[in-house]
C-alpha positions in Angstrom: 92.9 95.1 85.7 90.6 97.7 87.1 87.9 96.2 89.3 84.7 97.9 90.3 85.6 100.1 93.3 83.4 100.7 96.3 82.5 104.3 97.2 84.9 103.9 100.2 87.7 102.8 98.0 87.1 105.7 95.7 87.1 108.2 98.7 90.4 106.8 100.0 92.1 106.8 96.6 90.9 110.4 96.0 92.3 111.5 99.4 95.7 109.7 98.8 96.0 111.5 95.4 95.1 114.8 97.1 97.6 114.3 99.9 100.4 113.2 97.5 102.4 111.7 100.3 102.6 108.4 102.2 100.3 108.1 105.2 99.4 105.4 107.7 96.0 103.8 107.7 95.3 105.4 111.1 96.2 108.9 109.9 94.1 108.3 106.8 91.2 107.3 109.0 91.6 110.5 111.1 91.8 112.6 108.0 88.6 111.1 106.6 86.9 111.8 109.9 88.1 115.4 109.8 86.5 115.7 106.3 83.2 114.4 107.8 83.4 110.9 106.2 82.0 108.2 108.5 84.2 105.2 107.8 85.4 102.6 110.3 89.1 101.9 110.7 88.6 98.3 109.6 86.9 99.6 106.4 89.9 101.8 105.7 92.2 98.8 106.0 90.0 96.6 103.8 89.8 99.3 101.2 93.6 99.9 101.2 94.1 96.2 100.8 91.8 96.0 97.8 93.4 99.0 96.2 96.8 97.5 96.8 95.8 94.3 95.1 94.5 96.4 92.2 98.0 98.0 91.9 96.9 101.6 92.4 98.1 101.9 96.0 101.5 100.9 97.3 102.6 100.2 100.8 106.0 100.9 102.4 106.8 99.3 105.8 109.1 101.4 108.1 111.7 99.9 110.4 109.3 100.3 113.4 106.7 98.2 111.6 104.4 101.0 110.6 102.9 100.8 107.1 102.6 103.9 104.9 100.2 103.9 102.0 100.4 106.1 98.8 99.2 106.1 95.3 101.3 103.9 93.1 103.7 106.1 91.2 107.3 105.5 90.2 109.2 103.2 92.4 110.5 104.8 95.6 113.7 103.9 97.4 115.0 105.1 100.8 117.9 105.1 103.3 116.2 104.8 106.7 117.9 105.6 109.9 117.2 103.0 112.6 117.9 105.4 115.4 116.1 108.7 114.5 113.8 107.3 111.8 114.9 109.7 109.2 114.1 108.5 105.7 116.2 109.8 102.8 115.0 109.2 99.3 117.3 107.5 96.8 116.6 108.8 93.3 118.5 106.2 91.3 117.2 102.6 90.9 119.6 99.7 90.5 116.9 97.0 90.0 114.8 98.2 87.0 116.5 95.7 84.7 116.0 92.9 87.2 112.3 93.8 87.4 111.9 93.6 83.6 113.7 90.3 83.5 111.5 88.9 86.3 108.3 90.0 84.6 109.4 88.2 81.4 110.9 85.1 82.9 108.1 84.4 85.4 105.1 86.0 83.5 104.5 88.0 86.7 102.9 91.4 86.5 104.9 93.7 88.8 103.0 96.8 90.0 105.8 98.4 91.9 108.9 97.6 94.0 110.6 99.1 97.0 114.2 99.2 98.0 115.1 100.1 101.5 118.5 100.3 103.2 118.6 100.5 107.0 121.4 101.9 109.1 122.5 105.2 110.7 122.3 108.6 109.2 125.3 111.0 109.5 124.0 112.7 112.6 123.2 109.5 114.5 126.4 107.8 113.4 128.4 110.8 114.6 126.4 110.8 117.9 127.1 107.1 118.4 130.9 107.7 117.7 130.9 110.6 120.2 129.3 108.3 122.9 131.9 105.5 122.3 134.8 108.0 122.7 133.4 109.2 126.0 
């Protein structure tokens, strides 16, 4: 369902497509200002919310609570280190069949899903082991 987008929503969507990476609303606001776009931070948030509800923008919330926005593409999955914040993409998806079942059984249109595992990366886990031995 494509709704009538505002000019601000169109600018934000175009920038997200151009950046081709997840970005915070604050960084998006700064990037728009660098490009000479006069748009308030609240407008950026409202526009992102409308685009999210349309299903063309997805949001991923990091362990520190920061939200990253990107154009909806294929589902993205990550291993996220709670100590250093490293985010390692997972390329296989164990829940596609579940998604299809849920769409059918609940008549629910799913735009995207995220799967995130939190823990310690190899480097931080090794560092933690070294500290406990000392």
